[in-house]
Every structure is written in C-alpha cells, then in structure tokens.
DRENLODO-751590 format. One line per 3 residues: number of its first residue (from 1); for each residue y negated, z, x negated of C-alpha. Coordinates in steps of 0.2 Angstrom, whole numbers. Layout:
N
NUM = Y:Z:X; ...
END
This chain:
545
1 = -584:511:-122; -582:522:-137; -587:540:-137
4 = -602:540:-149; -602:560:-150; -588:566:-160
7 = -579:582:-157; -569:580:-173; -562:596:-182
10 = -550:599:-196; -543:614:-187; -527:609:-177
13 = -523:625:-165; -508:619:-157; -495:606:-150
16 = -495:599:-132; -480:606:-122; -483:598:-105
19 = -493:599:-89; -499:616:-82; -499:620:-65
22 = -511:607:-57; -515:591:-62; -530:596:-72
25 = -522:607:-83; -510:607:-99; -500:618:-110
28 = -500:619:-127; -489:631:-140; -497:640:-155
31 = -494:653:-167; -511:656:-172; -520:669:-161
34 = -537:667:-169; -543:653:-159; -536:654:-143
37 = -548:664:-133; -552:663:-115; -567:651:-114
40 = -565:642:-131; -566:623:-131; -551:612:-139
43 = -548:594:-137; -534:582:-139; -535:562:-142
46 = -530:547:-131; -529:529:-132; -539:522:-116
49 = -547:504:-114; -564:502:-115; -577:491:-104
52 = -571:475:-116; -553:479:-114; -551:485:-131
55 = -541:501:-136; -552:515:-139; -548:534:-145
58 = -557:546:-133; -558:565:-137; -553:575:-121
61 = -563:591:-121; -555:607:-112; -558:625:-109
64 = -544:639:-112; -542:648:-96; -526:658:-100
67 = -513:663:-113; -497:672:-112; -484:678:-128
70 = -469:669:-125; -460:673:-141; -460:688:-153
73 = -451:700:-164; -439:712:-152; -447:727:-142
76 = -436:737:-151; -446:734:-168; -461:741:-159
79 = -454:757:-153; -456:768:-169; -473:769:-175
82 = -468:776:-192; -458:759:-196; -467:743:-200
85 = -460:728:-189; -464:716:-202; -453:725:-215
88 = -439:727:-203; -440:707:-200; -440:704:-218
91 = -423:714:-220; -414:703:-206; -421:688:-213
94 = -436:684:-202; -450:678:-214; -460:667:-203
97 = -478:673:-207; -483:671:-188; -468:678:-177
100 = -478:677:-161; -478:662:-151; -492:659:-136
103 = -493:647:-122; -510:643:-118; -517:635:-103
106 = -531:623:-105; -542:616:-91; -548:598:-94
109 = -566:595:-94; -566:577:-99; -574:566:-112
112 = -592:566:-114; -602:550:-109; -621:550:-114
115 = -627:543:-99; -615:549:-86; -610:566:-94
118 = -591:573:-94; -579:559:-86; -560:565:-83
121 = -549:550:-87; -534:557:-79; -524:553:-94
124 = -513:569:-98; -508:572:-117; -491:569:-122
127 = -479:582:-126; -480:585:-145; -498:578:-146
130 = -509:589:-157; -523:602:-151; -539:603:-160
133 = -553:615:-160; -569:606:-156; -582:606:-169
136 = -598:617:-168; -609:601:-170; -599:592:-156
139 = -600:606:-145; -618:608:-146; -621:589:-143
142 = -611:589:-127; -614:606:-119; -633:605:-119
145 = -642:593:-109; -656:596:-121; -657:599:-140
148 = -666:613:-149; -685:609:-151; -685:595:-138
151 = -698:595:-125; -692:602:-109; -679:612:-118
154 = -676:632:-117; -666:640:-131; -658:655:-123
157 = -644:659:-135; -628:654:-144; -610:651:-139
160 = -602:668:-138; -585:663:-145; -591:655:-161
163 = -602:663:-175; -618:669:-169; -631:655:-170
166 = -617:642:-174; -619:633:-158; -636:635:-149
169 = -636:635:-131; -651:625:-123; -655:623:-106
172 = -663:610:-98; -680:616:-91; -682:604:-77
175 = -665:606:-69; -666:624:-70; -683:626:-62
178 = -680:612:-49; -664:615:-44; -667:633:-43
181 = -658:648:-53; -650:665:-50; -648:680:-63
184 = -633:690:-56; -630:706:-65; -625:724:-65
187 = -636:739:-70; -639:740:-88; -630:722:-92
190 = -648:714:-98; -654:704:-84; -672:709:-86
193 = -669:704:-105; -662:687:-101; -677:684:-88
196 = -690:689:-101; -681:676:-114; -681:662:-101
199 = -700:667:-96; -705:666:-115; -696:649:-116
202 = -705:642:-101; -721:647:-108; -717:640:-125
205 = -729:625:-131; -715:612:-127; -714:618:-109
208 = -732:627:-104; -724:630:-86; -734:639:-73
211 = -723:655:-68; -727:668:-54; -715:683:-54
214 = -712:695:-40; -711:713:-48; -706:726:-35
217 = -704:740:-49; -718:735:-60; -707:732:-74
220 = -714:715:-81; -731:722:-86; -728:722:-105
223 = -726:703:-104; -744:704:-109; -737:708:-127
226 = -734:690:-127; -752:684:-129; -757:679:-146
229 = -741:680:-153; -738:666:-165; -722:660:-158
232 = -730:654:-142; -746:647:-150; -749:629:-155
235 = -765:619:-159; -776:620:-143; -763:630:-134
238 = -760:649:-131; -750:656:-116; -759:666:-103
241 = -752:683:-94; -760:689:-79; -755:706:-72
244 = -761:710:-54; -758:728:-50; -757:733:-32
247 = -775:735:-31; -778:717:-35; -767:710:-22
250 = -775:704:-5; -769:693:8; -780:685:19
253 = -776:691:37; -777:673:44; -763:667:33
256 = -750:678:42; -739:671:57; -734:681:71
259 = -718:687:64; -728:692:48; -738:704:59
262 = -723:710:69; -716:717:53; -730:726:49
265 = -733:735:65; -723:749:74; -709:746:86
268 = -715:737:101; -709:735:118; -704:717:123
271 = -720:715:134; -730:720:120; -722:707:108
274 = -725:693:122; -744:698:123; -746:698:104
277 = -737:681:104; -749:675:118; -764:681:107
280 = -758:671:92; -758:655:102; -776:659:108
283 = -781:661:89; -772:642:86; -782:636:100
286 = -798:641:90; -790:635:75; -788:617:83
289 = -805:616:90; -814:621:75; -804:616:59
292 = -800:632:48; -802:647:56; -802:663:47
295 = -799:678:59; -797:697:57; -790:710:65
298 = -804:711:77; -803:693:81; -784:697:85
301 = -788:712:95; -800:703:106; -787:689:109
304 = -774:703:113; -785:709:127; -787:691:132
307 = -769:688:134; -767:703:143; -780:699:156
310 = -775:695:175; -782:695:192; -778:707:206
313 = -776:702:224; -794:702:228; -798:691:213
316 = -804:705:202; -800:703:183; -790:719:175
319 = -783:722:158; -764:728:157; -758:743:148
322 = -751:733:133; -769:728:126; -775:746:123
325 = -757:751:115; -757:735:103; -775:739:99
328 = -770:757:92; -755:748:83; -766:735:76
331 = -778:749:67; -764:751:56; -766:734:50
334 = -784:734:48; -782:750:37; -771:742:25
337 = -777:739:6; -768:723:5; -774:712:20
340 = -791:706:22; -802:695:32; -809:686:18
343 = -801:692:1; -787:681:-4; -775:677:-18
346 = -775:658:-16; -762:647:-25; -776:642:-38
349 = -777:661:-42; -759:664:-45; -754:647:-55
352 = -759:637:-70; -750:628:-84; -745:639:-97
355 = -749:655:-88; -737:667:-81; -743:679:-66
358 = -735:695:-62; -736:704:-45; -734:722:-48
361 = -729:729:-31; -721:745:-36; -734:756:-26
364 = -732:745:-11; -721:749:5; -706:738:9
367 = -713:730:24; -728:726:16; -719:718:1
370 = -709:707:12; -725:700:21; -734:698:5
373 = -720:689:-3; -717:678:13; -736:673:14
376 = -737:668:-4; -722:659:-4; -726:649:12
379 = -744:645:6; -737:639:-11; -723:628:-3
382 = -737:621:8; -750:618:-7; -737:608:-16
385 = -733:599:-1; -751:594:5; -755:590:-14
388 = -740:579:-17; -744:570:1; -764:570:-5
391 = -769:579:11; -781:590:1; -793:587:-12
394 = -795:595:-30; -809:608:-25; -798:615:-11
397 = -790:632:-17; -773:627:-12; -774:612:-23
400 = -758:612:-36; -756:595:-45; -742:602:-56
403 = -724:610:-53; -723:629:-52; -709:641:-54
406 = -707:659:-44; -696:671:-50; -691:686:-38
409 = -684:701:-44; -673:712:-33; -669:697:-23
412 = -656:706:-13; -672:716:-5; -680:699:1
415 = -664:688:6; -653:702:13; -636:696:17
418 = -633:704:35; -651:711:38; -666:703:46
421 = -679:698:32; -697:691:33; -694:681:17
424 = -677:676:21; -681:659:31; -695:653:18
427 = -684:656:3; -670:645:12; -683:632:16
430 = -689:631:-2; -672:630:-9; -667:616:2
433 = -683:605:0; -693:614:-14; -687:600:-27
436 = -695:586:-18; -713:595:-20; -710:603:-38
439 = -707:621:-33; -693:630:-39; -687:648:-37
442 = -677:660:-48; -668:676:-40; -664:691:-49
445 = -652:704:-42; -639:718:-48; -631:716:-31
448 = -626:699:-27; -613:706:-14; -630:710:-5
451 = -639:694:-6; -638:679:9; -622:668:5
454 = -632:653:9; -647:658:-2; -636:661:-16
457 = -626:645:-15; -642:634:-15; -646:641:-34
460 = -639:626:-42; -640:636:-60; -632:653:-63
463 = -633:666:-76; -619:679:-73; -618:694:-83
466 = -608:711:-82; -602:715:-64; -590:728:-61
469 = -591:730:-43; -577:722:-34; -587:717:-18
472 = -600:708:-30; -586:701:-39; -578:693:-23
475 = -595:687:-17; -597:676:-33; -581:667:-30
478 = -588:659:-15; -606:658:-19; -605:653:-36
481 = -593:638:-37; -598:630:-55; -593:644:-66
484 = -574:644:-62; -562:657:-59; -557:659:-76
487 = -574:663:-82; -577:674:-67; -562:685:-73
490 = -573:689:-88; -587:698:-80; -581:715:-81
493 = -577:714:-100; -595:707:-104; -608:716:-115
496 = -626:718:-114; -634:702:-117; -618:691:-114
499 = -619:680:-100; -610:665:-92; -621:651:-89
502 = -616:637:-76; -622:624:-66; -637:610:-66
505 = -645:616:-83; -629:613:-94; -615:601:-95
508 = -603:613:-92; -600:632:-90; -602:642:-107
511 = -600:660:-112; -617:663:-122; -624:678:-132
514 = -642:678:-125; -655:677:-140; -667:690:-145
517 = -684:687:-137; -696:678:-150; -707:693:-151
520 = -695:706:-147; -705:720:-139; -709:717:-122
523 = -691:717:-115; -687:734:-124; -702:742:-116
526 = -694:736:-100; -678:744:-103; -687:759:-111
529 = -698:761:-95; -682:759:-83; -673:773:-93
532 = -687:784:-93; -689:783:-73; -670:786:-71
535 = -671:802:-80; -686:808:-71; -676:804:-56
538 = -660:812:-61; -672:828:-64; -681:827:-46
541 = -663:826:-38; -656:842:-48; -672:852:-44
544 = -671:847:-27; -651:851:-26
END
C-alpha cells in the first residue's frame, strides 16, 4: 500500500555511507552543518512491494542521534587566533565552501501507515542513497496522533528544531489521560507552566475534561484566572474552576481504612495495632448488618474497648491497658479539622465535565495530606468502577458517569521510591487498572529519582524537561523507555519550556517548545509566587544563621 502521507522536501542533506552500529541505524555524510541537529527528522526512499505485489516508493523516516566531524582543515590553521583559516586554505588552493565533513548517525523510525502507525520495513538504504530533510507538513501529519483543532486534541507547542510554530505538536487527549502521564523536570525548568498548558487544553471546548489537582504548595489557585477568558468559551460552554482551600477540605472518617488511621496516629505498640485492627473488624460487622454505616471517632473508640475486653479466671469481664491508651491517641483524630463524621468531599463534589478542582493542601501536615489523597483516590476509583458496572444509581454521591483525570503535584511525596506511603498502593492500582474504568493519573515531580520505579514505569506518556541531577537522569533510563537514550542525553541542555514528549500521546518522541498558555497570566503568577516564597525562605535561613 502506498504511503498516503508525503514527507517530501527539496532539501537533500547528505548521502548514505552505510549501516551503523546496529541493524536499526545507518550513517550518512554531509558537508552542511545547518540541518544535522540531534533529534532532527530525515528520511530516505526505498522501493518495496505493496499488498498487490506492485513496487512502491516508501519514505523511511529516521531521527538523528549522533554526529561527528571526520574531515576538516588541519588543526595548525586554528592555532593562531589572528589568522583566518579560510584565508590560509585559499592560499594553498583549498577553495571548497564547506571544508568540514560530518558523519551523522540516524536511528530508523519507519514509514508511517495511517492505521498502524510507524512500521519498520527492515530495508536498509544503499550506500550512495540520498538523505532528505522531512518537510514541516509531513512531520505534522505523522508525528501527531491528532491534528490542531480536532476533538480530543491538545496543542502543547511546536517542534523545537524547526521555526517556531512551523510544526505544531498536538497530543491525543484520550491516550494522554487514559494511559497516565508524568511530567519530570528539575527546579525552574517550567513543569508548572507545562502542566498549566495541559490543563488549559483539557478544559477547552473540544475536550471539556473533568480534572482534579492535588496541590501541596497552593500554587494552582491562579487557575481561576481562566474563568471567563474568551479562549476557553464556546456557545453554551465556559470552563469552571473550583479552588478548595484547606478549610474547605473534609473527609468522612468512615471512608478511612485501618492503615489510614494508623498513619494519622502517634506510634503504637504491636498490641495496640492489633486491638485497633480488631476494632475495624467490629465496625465492618455493623456495616454488613445494616448497609452503609457512617461511623465516627467515638464509634471507633467504643469498638476499641470492645476489642480489648476479656474475661478473667472467675468469668468477670475486664478491659486491657491498650484501649485507654488508644482512646487518648484517637482524640488527636477527633480534633482534626479535616476529618468529620458527616461532612465529606464526595466524587460528585470534585468532578464535573469542563471543571478543574484544585485541592490546596499547603497548610495540611504531610501525614494528613497522605491520608486525604489516599481516601480521595480510593473513592474516585471505586466510584468509576461502580458506575461502569451499574452498581450505583445517579442519585448516589459516588456516581461518576464520565472519565476523570487526577493531577498530583510533588508526586515523589505520595509515591516515594524506598519509603512507605499511604498513597503508593492505590496509585499503583489506578495506574494498572484505571484505564478500564476511565480514571487517569498525571504525576508531576522535580525528583524522578525519588519516585517509585513501578509507578513511573506505568505512566505511558512522559514529559521530560531539564534535569541536571545525575541520579535523576539515571532513573529515567530505566523508568522511561519510550524517550530513547539519544534524547535523554539532551536533558541537561534543555532550557525553560523545552520538553521531550514521548509515549502513547504521540506517534514518536519529539523535542518540543511548549507553547504559551492561551491567557498567559496564571502560570506567570505561579512562578512569581514560587520565587517570592524562595526569597522569604532564604532570608529566614540567613536570619537564623
């Protein structure tokens, strides 16, 4: 079958020399250094039979992964900075306009089939074959799974190595959210900016997604500037922004499990943990016998005393010493502002098509953040499962008849690599099973080396920005396979807003210049807030010193 998408370009950039180090590479020679940039797209042409047995010309796309200078003017000509090497070359009769010769390595991607994606024909180019620069229009067609303006598309920016805006980079929203994503970047590289552009695209009239953001630092409150902006409105539609401050966050105590409560309480002995576990078993019996059972701290305390009750040799009931100690510790939970017997943030309160809800948790302790996040993730997952299986009715507070997407900032706190975490197991569950039920997760972190490797490896779309830390760079080599080693080498040299996008949301990894947010205000406020906070903390440290 002929390739219906043409990469044709008048720019011939070199001539094939031969195969590379492995069967998926080839080398070409060029004297023109303008186009041979790492990550640039080139192609060669081969004759291959189509399904009817006829000969067909296929354009085999590849990506430049390495280059080296193999021939140039003698080094002696460059030793004296006062003498022009070109002038000396002209004196000795060397008049070629491009005296430098480069050997360029290309990794083959394949030819693009509209239904099957990229296919590698395993037909290597012959020595002497011409290598061409792929055209802008052809790249736009084959790199992106969606085209600008299509339903389910997210315009994130443009191809970095071409003129600004020449090749738009457009993501497939369905693949992005259903197969989960990760934004991995060092401090100051623009990860919040990139997240902001994505949120804007998810809330555009062509997508109208239901988004929830866990915001540990209170940075996303300025998303409210999106309301009423003409870039996001359409007849009968305007995006909603719901910002919940710590005083608005309350979780029903009966939605917590044993391990949630264990996280919130001070350190306990093995016997106290055993009594608490028995108390939860007693509460579950009440739930089975009477349907939904909304218990509070006092109910849990009564169950603790019941669990710690025993009989002496004479048949008299007595209470052990663990129950009073647990009662004292459970008073801490009773005094918390964020856990209540009746009030609750149900899935219906958090999600709605065309709405982003921001949970600001900057005033909440680390332990309480963990439990709040775990409880909401667990209930959202159950809500989508039960809705899909028609186990609940539309009047239920957990009824979610549409896909939802949850974005977690500072993800290394909630799914750390080598530490216990209340959220880690439920995040793993959603990453492995959420696609079936329409629940997607996005993770944002500036320390990919500190995030759990299993969690990171299940994020099928990756946004990689400037990372200098060697430990974090090494973690990406094993946790992010789709990007390719050649592009990962570029991480330290990326500047703010430049991002490597790879995985399920695009047809092939690309270097992208992230486009400016449509209304351009909220993300700059995020950066300004962050810089002010850093300045304050530096002054405090100086004063303390």
